[in-house]
C-alpha positions in Angstrom: -32.4 -10.4 -15.3 -30.0 -8.1 -16.9 -26.4 -9.0 -14.2 -23.1 -6.8 -14.7 -20.3 -8.7 -13.8 -17.0 -6.0 -12.8 -14.2 -8.2 -13.5 -16.1 -10.5 -16.1 -12.8 -11.7 -18.1 -11.1 -12.5 -14.9 -10.3 -16.7 -13.2 -14.2 -16.1 -11.1 -15.8 -13.3 -13.1 -15.9 -15.4 -16.4 -16.8 -18.5 -14.6 -19.8 -16.1 -13.4 -20.5 -14.8 -16.9 -21.3 -18.7 -18.1 -23.1 -19.7 -14.8 -25.5 -17.0 -15.1 -25.9 -17.0 -18.7 -27.0 -21.2 -18.6 -29.5 -19.9 -16.3 -31.2 -17.7 -18.5 -29.6 -14.3 -17.1 -28.0 -11.5 -19.4 -24.5 -11.4 -17.9 -22.3 -8.9 -19.3 -18.9 -9.0 -18.1 -17.5 -5.8 -18.2 -13.6 -4.9 -17.5 -11.0 -2.4 -19.0 -10.9 -5.2 -21.7 -14.8 -4.5 -22.6 -14.2 -0.7 -22.0 -15.3 -0.3 -19.3 -12.8 0.9 -16.5 -14.4 1.5 -12.6 -10.8 3.6 -11.4 -11.7 6.1 -14.9 -15.5 5.5 -14.8 -15.3 5.1 -18.3 -18.0 3.1 -19.4 -19.4 2.3 -16.1 -23.1 4.4 -17.3 -23.6 2.2 -20.6 -23.3 -1.1 -19.5 -24.7 -0.3 -16.3 -28.6 0.8 -18.5 -31.3 -1.4 -17.5 -28.8 -3.8 -15.0 -30.5 -5.4 -11.7 -27.3 -6.6 -9.9 -23.7 -5.7 -10.3 -21.0 -8.5 -9.0 -17.8 -6.6 -8.3 -15.6 -9.6 -8.1 -12.3 -7.2 -9.8 -9.1 -6.9 -8.3 -6.2 -4.3 -7.8 -3.3 -5.1 -10.0 -0.9 -3.8 -7.8 -1.1 -5.3 -3.7 1.3 -2.6 -2.4 -0.5 -1.3 0.4 -1.3 2.1 -0.5 -2.0 1.2 -4.0 -4.4 -1.5 -3.4 -6.6 1.2 -1.0 -6.7 3.5 -3.3 -7.7 1.2 -6.5 -10.8 -0.3 -3.8 -11.7 3.2 -2.9 -11.8 4.9 -6.6 -13.1 2.0 -8.0 -15.5 1.4 -5.6 -16.8 4.1 -5.0 -17.0 5.2 -8.9 -19.4 1.3 -9.0 -21.2 2.8 -6.6 -22.0 6.2 -7.7 -23.4 4.9 -11.1 -24.7 2.1 -9.8 -27.3 5.0 -7.7 -28.2 6.8 -10.8 -28.5 3.8 -12.7 -31.4 2.6 -10.1 -29.3 -1.0 -9.5 -31.1 -2.9 -6.9 -28.4 -5.1 -5.9 -24.5 -4.9 -5.4 -22.6 -8.1 -4.8 -18.8 -8.1 -4.3 -16.5 -11.1 -3.7 -14.3 -10.5 -0.5 -11.5 -12.5 1.3 -12.2 -14.9 4.5 -10.4 -12.9 7.6 -10.1 -9.4 6.6 -11.6 -8.0 9.4 -9.4 -10.1 11.6 -6.0 -8.2 10.3 -6.5 -4.6 9.8 -2.5 -4.6 9.8 -2.1 -6.3 6.3 -1.8 -3.9 3.5 -4.5 -5.7 1.4 -7.0 -6.9 3.9 -7.1 -2.7 5.0 -8.3 -2.1 1.5 -10.9 -5.1 1.5 -12.1 -3.5 4.4 -12.3 0.1 3.0 -14.5 -1.4 0.4 -16.5 -3.5 2.1 -17.5 -0.1 4.3 -18.5 1.9 1.2 -21.0 -0.7 0.2 -22.3 -1.2 3.2 -22.2 2.9 3.6 -24.2 3.4 -0.2 -27.8 2.8 0.9 -27.7 -0.3 -1.8 -28.9 -3.0 -0.9 -25.8 -5.6 -1.1 -23.8 -9.3 -0.3 -20.6 -9.7 0.9 -19.5 -13.3 -0.5 -16.0 -13.9 2.0 -14.1 -16.8 0.3 -10.9 -18.5 1.3 -8.0 -19.2 -1.1 -8.9 -20.5 -4.9 -7.3 -23.9 -5.6 -6.1 -21.9 -8.9 -3.5 -19.8 -7.2 -2.0 -22.6 -4.9 0.8 -22.5 -7.4 1.8 -18.9 -7.5 1.8 -19.1 -3.2 4.3 -22.0 -3.3 6.0 -19.7 -5.8 5.9 -16.7 -3.7 6.8 -18.7 -0.3 10.0 -20.3 -2.2 13.7 -19.3 -1.8 16.3 -21.6 -3.6 14.8 -25.5 -3.6 12.9 -24.4 -0.6 9.7 -23.1 -0.1 8.8 -22.2 3.8 5.4 -22.6 4.7 3.7 -21.8 8.5 1.7 -24.0 9.8 -1.8 -22.4 10.4 -4.6 -23.6 9.2 -5.7 -23.9 5.5 -8.8 -24.1 3.4 -8.6 -23.7 0.5 -12.0 -24.0 -2.8 -11.9 -24.2 -5.9 -12.8 -21.7 -8.4 -15.8 -22.7 -9.7 -17.8 -23.2 -6.9 -16.9 -19.4 -5.6 -18.3 -18.5 -9.3 -21.7 -20.9 -8.4 -22.1 -19.3 -4.8 -21.5 -15.8 -5.8 -24.3 -16.6 -8.6 -27.1 -17.4 -6.3 -26.3 -15.5 -3.8 -26.4 -12.4 -6.6 -29.8 -14.1 -8.3 -31.3 -14.3 -4.5 -32.4 -11.5 -2.4 -29.6 -9.1 -0.6 -28.0 -10.6 2.8 -27.5 -6.3 3.7 -24.4 -8.9 4.8 -22.0 -11.7 4.3 -22.0 -15.1 3.9 -18.3 -17.2 4.2 -17.5 -19.7 2.5 -14.5 -22.7 1.8 -13.5 -26.4 0.5 -14.3 -29.3 2.4 -10.9 -30.4 4.2 -9.1 -27.9 6.7 -5.7 -28.5 6.7 -2.1 -27.1 8.1 -0.6 -25.0 5.2 2.4 -26.4 5.6 0.7 -29.9 5.5 -1.6 -28.8 2.2 1.6 -27.6 0.1 3.6 -30.8 1.0 0.7 -32.4 -0.2 0.5 -30.5 -3.3 3.9 -30.2 -4.5 4.2 -34.0 -4.5 0.8 -34.4 -6.3 2.9 -31.9 -8.5 5.5 -33.6 -9.5 7.6 -30.9 -7.6 10.9 -31.4 -6.3 11.4 -28.2 -4.0 11.5 -28.8 -0.3 8.6 -27.7 1.6 9.5 -26.9 5.2 7.6 -25.5 8.3 8.1 -21.7 9.6 6.6 -20.5 12.2 7.4 -16.6 11.1 6.6 -17.4 7.3 4.8 -14.4 5.9 1.9 -14.5 3.5 0.0 -11.1 2.4 3.8 -9.5 3.4 2.8 -11.1 7.5 3.1 -13.7 9.7 -0.7 -15.0 10.0 -2.1 -16.6 13.4 -3.3 -20.1 13.6 -7.1 -19.1 12.5 -6.6 -16.2 10.0 -7.4 -17.2 7.0 -10.4 -20.0 7.8 -14.4 -19.5 8.6 -15.5 -19.7 11.7 -18.8 -21.9 12.1 -21.4 -21.4 9.5 -19.7 -21.1 6.3 -20.6 -22.4 3.3 -18.4 -25.3 2.5 -17.7 -26.4 -0.9 -17.7 -30.3 -2.5 -14.5 -30.8 -4.6 -11.3 -32.2 -2.6 -8.2 -30.5 -4.2 -6.8 -33.9 -5.0 -9.8 -34.4 -7.6 -9.9 -30.8 -8.6 -5.9 -31.5 -9.6 -6.9 -34.6 -11.6 -9.9 -32.5 -13.2 -9.7 -30.7 -16.2 -9.2 -27.6 -14.7 -6.3 -28.3 -12.2 -4.2 -29.4 -15.9 
């Protein structure tokens, strides 16, 4: 089947295109780099012609509260309208575990707005909520750094390999629409400060991780279970240490 991957040249999108292609599907990457812009609508009608499924793994270039909300509202609205015109039968979107718990956080609020548009569209859909990706661990540490100190809260943390996110999203896309959501997370749950203390040691990074209950993540203080899924989540198999030692982690 023809499957269009919005954000198909990014981290998860490129993995999806490869995996779907390996399973015999016509996987088409769609992004501004390929002439498809969901904010303006440019190229949408053309790329969706004959598509059975659309997977949206795109992300906002800005995480500022107003900008990110505008991005997801506009891009998702344009995409869903184009899908309806093209007769697409399944819309799959990647989101974040915990979005509904923290509407006070701008990025989470924007993802909730995106999901509501999808639910209200009338197009059969599936939502995949994922925890943070291993690939973003260094960036998370950098954003929490002041001088030689990395300030992290002791909240629960359960990151996952991007490879396993792509695998789950791909499987969901070729299956029947859920008209609901699934949660996915890595196989290991720890405290965020403990994870990064171990990670920096493994990286050979001499920065000190300091436990700070007031440290911000996504611009806010996180509560104990904000970043981890509840019961029934799909768990990956790749542990962070194994991922770091693999080609993907280099």
